[in-house]
C-alpha positions as CSV (number, residue, x, y, z in Angstrom):
1,M,-95.2,-44.2,-118.4
2,N,-94.7,-47.6,-120.1
3,R,-96.9,-50.7,-119.4
4,T,-95.0,-52.9,-117.8
5,I,-94.5,-50.3,-114.8
6,K,-97.9,-49.1,-115.4
7,L,-98.4,-53.3,-114.6
8,A,-95.8,-53.9,-111.7
9,L,-97.8,-50.6,-110.1
10,L,-101.2,-51.7,-110.4
11,S,-100.3,-54.9,-109.2
12,C,-98.5,-53.5,-105.4
13,V,-101.6,-51.1,-105.1
14,M,-103.8,-53.9,-105.6
15,A,-101.6,-56.9,-103.1
16,L,-101.7,-54.0,-100.7
17,A,-105.2,-53.4,-101.2
18,L,-105.8,-55.5,-98.6
19,P,-105.3,-54.8,-95.0
20,T,-101.7,-55.8,-94.4
21,Q,-98.6,-57.2,-89.6
22,A,-95.6,-58.4,-91.2
23,K,-92.6,-55.7,-91.7
24,Q,-91.4,-57.0,-95.0
25,A,-90.9,-55.5,-98.3
26,H,-92.7,-57.9,-101.3
27,K,-90.9,-57.6,-104.8
28,V,-92.2,-57.9,-108.4
29,V,-89.7,-58.1,-111.0
30,S,-90.2,-57.4,-114.8
31,P,-89.3,-59.9,-117.3
32,N,-85.8,-58.0,-118.5
33,G,-84.7,-58.1,-114.3
34,R,-83.9,-54.6,-114.7
35,L,-87.5,-53.0,-112.9
36,A,-88.0,-53.8,-109.7
37,L,-91.2,-52.8,-107.5
38,S,-90.8,-53.3,-103.5
39,A,-94.5,-52.5,-101.5
40,G,-94.4,-53.7,-98.1
41,I,-95.6,-52.5,-95.0
42,D,-93.3,-49.9,-92.9
43,T,-92.7,-50.6,-88.8
44,Q,-95.4,-48.1,-88.0
45,G,-98.5,-49.6,-90.0
46,R,-98.0,-47.6,-92.9
47,P,-98.2,-49.4,-97.2
48,Y,-95.4,-48.3,-99.1
49,Y,-94.1,-48.7,-103.3
50,E,-90.7,-48.3,-104.1
51,L,-89.0,-48.6,-107.9
52,Q,-85.7,-49.4,-109.3
53,R,-84.1,-49.6,-112.5
54,D,-80.9,-51.3,-112.7
55,T,-79.4,-50.2,-109.1
56,R,-80.9,-46.4,-109.5
57,S,-83.6,-45.5,-107.9
58,I,-86.4,-44.0,-109.8
59,I,-89.3,-43.5,-107.1
60,N,-87.8,-43.4,-104.3
61,R,-90.0,-44.8,-100.7
62,S,-93.5,-43.6,-101.2
63,L,-96.4,-44.0,-98.4
64,L,-100.1,-45.1,-99.9
65,G,-102.9,-44.2,-98.3
66,F,-105.9,-42.1,-98.1
67,Q,-106.6,-39.0,-96.2
68,L,-110.8,-38.6,-95.5
69,A,-113.0,-35.9,-94.0
70,D,-114.0,-38.1,-91.1
71,G,-110.2,-40.3,-90.5
72,S,-107.0,-41.8,-92.0
73,L,-106.3,-45.0,-93.9
74,S,-102.8,-44.6,-94.1
75,E,-101.4,-46.3,-91.0
76,N,-102.4,-49.3,-88.6
77,F,-102.0,-51.7,-91.8
78,R,-101.1,-55.6,-91.1
79,Q,-100.3,-58.3,-93.7
80,V,-102.5,-60.9,-93.8
81,S,-101.6,-63.1,-96.5
82,V,-99.5,-63.1,-99.4
83,L,-99.9,-64.8,-102.4
84,R,-97.8,-65.7,-104.8
85,A,-98.4,-66.8,-108.8
């Protein structure tokens, strides 16, 4: 996986690490505009990401979360804030 994809994935995962309520996706686009990483929270409060190159889907919508021995950290997320730099 090249460096641009790794940085884009890491940025979205870090953005979703905080509990996140709006059901809208946020997008990060590579400098050349060919890669677009979207991340958001679905209507059930589950965080997700997806990656496209040009118009082709590279990674279909994939859910994020952790399954722990004493419970699940994969739903009921809400968006607290969005910071754009």
